[in-house]
C-alpha positions, 0 to 999 in steps of 0.5 A, spaced: 436 239 171 437 247 172 438 252 166 444 254 163 446 260 166 447 266 159 455 266 159 457 273 163 459 278 156 466 280 156 469 286 158 470 292 153 473 298 153 472 302 159 466 308 158 469 314 156 463 318 159 463 314 166 466 317 171 473 316 174 473 314 181 476 319 185 482 315 188 484 314 181 482 321 179 486 323 185 493 319 184 493 322 177 493 329 179 498 327 183 502 325 179 501 331 174 504 335 180 509 330 180 512 330 174 510 336 170 515 341 168 511 347 170 511 345 178 515 338 179 512 338 186 512 331 192 510 334 197 503 335 195 497 331 197 491 330 193 484 328 195 478 328 190 471 328 194 464 328 190 466 336 186 471 338 190 480 336 189 483 339 196 491 341 195 496 339 201 502 341 203 507 345 201 511 349 196 517 352 195 515 359 192 507 363 192 508 362 185 509 355 185 504 354 189 500 358 184 502 354 178 500 348 182 492 350 182 492 352 176 496 346 173 490 342 177 484 347 175 487 345 167 486 338 168 480 337 172 475 343 169 469 340 173 472 339 179 472 346 184 480 346 187 481 348 194 488 349 194 491 348 202 498 349 200 502 352 204 509 356 203 513 356 208 517 362 210 524 363 208 524 369 214 530 367 220 527 367 226 525 374 230 529 372 237 533 368 239 531 362 242 533 360 250 534 354 251 
């Protein structure tokens, strides 16, 4: 006869001191960028690796790009923010393209 194993304790509430998994944190930041009224940008990719968050994609203006970076800095003050968001040029072409 084998000894009975002790019952597995029921999972308790999440530990608020436990670090958030990088993929969950990236998704939470991505959702904030898409839904917060001060930015509302959908085309931004967020990647969290170690102590760094990298933002890529396109924003409509330089001010919008800066607002995205500032939002992420406020929401994740413990991470270094690398804001690689591009602002496409709105200038017309300098010459006519020959076909």
